[in-house]
N, C-alpha and C positions, 0 to 999 in steps of 0.2 A: 723134315719132320717138325721143326721149329714152326712152320706154317700151320700144320695140323693141330698144334697145340694151342696156338693162338687163335685159331678158328674155333676150335672146340669151347675155348674159355668164353669167346665172344658170344657164341650160340647159347651157352648156358646163362649167362648174363643177360641176354635177351629174352630168354624163356622166363628167367626168375622177374624182370621188370614187367613184362606182359601179364605174368599171373598176379602180381601184386597190384597193377592198376585196374584190373577188373573189378574188385570189390575191395576198396583201401579200408572201409570201415570194419569190414569182417576180419580183415587181417590184422588191424590194431586192436581187435577185441572190443570195438564199439557196437552197441546195439543199433539196430536199423531205425528203430522209433526214436527220433530226436525231437527236442523241442522246437516249435516253429519260431521263425526269425521274426521280430516285431521292428517294423521301421520307426526311426525316430520321428518322422513326420505324421505317422498314425497315432503315436502315444498322446494322450490327453496332457497338456501342460499343468504343472502344479498350481494350485490357487495360492496367490499371495495374502499372507495374513496381514492383520491391522498392524501388528508389532513391526513386522518387515517393511511395510509401507512407510510408517512413520520414521524408522531408522534411515531408510534410503532418502526421504525428504529433507530430514535434519543434516545428513552428510552433504547432500546437494546443496543445500543452503550455507552450510558451513564453508564449503569449498568455494562457493561464488563470494563470499564475505573476505575470505583469507587467501584465496588462491590467486595465481597469476593467470591472466588471460592472453591467449594468443590468437591471431588470425590464421586460418588454414585455407590455404588455396589449392585445389587440386586440378592441374591441367590436364590430367589423364582423360578426362571426360571432354566432349566437343563444346558444350558450355562450361566455362570455369566456374566451379563451385566454391563458394566461401562460406566457411562455419567458424565457430569460435571453440577454442578448447581451454578448458580451465582445468589447472593442476595445482597441487599444493607442493611446497618444498622450497628450495633456493630457485633463483631464475634459471640457472643452467640445468638444474634437475628437472624442473617444470617443462622447460623447453625440450629437453630429451624425452620425457614421458609423451608429449604431444607428437613428437617426431616419431617415436616407435608406434604410437597408437594409428598415425596417418602416414604410412609408408608412401613414397613417391609424391608427396605433397609439400608444398613451400610453407613453412611456419615462420611467422614475423610477428612482431610486438603489435598490440591493438593500439591505436592511437586515440 
C-alpha cells in the first residue's frame, strides 16, 4: 500500500512539472510579448564629451608625475610581453594595484 501512495505522489509531481514547463510565461502571469534583447556589441558606444576627455588626460598626466611605475611581464603568452603600470599611493599599495590589474603577471620595479 505504501508503494502505491509513493507512486501516485510521484506521478502527480511529474504531471505538475510537465504542465508548468510547457508554457512557463503563462503560468507566471507574464505576457507573451516581451521586449527584444539588445546585445551589448550591437549598442552604439556613448560619445566622450570634451569635459570628460580633458579630465581623463589631466588624471593621466598627474598619475605619470606623482605615481610609481612598475614593469609588468606576462609570461602566459608565447612571446613574453612587457608593459608599464603607473599607480598612485604608497609603494606597496601601488604594487598591489598593479598586481590586481594584471593577474598572473610578474610586477617589478622600473629601473
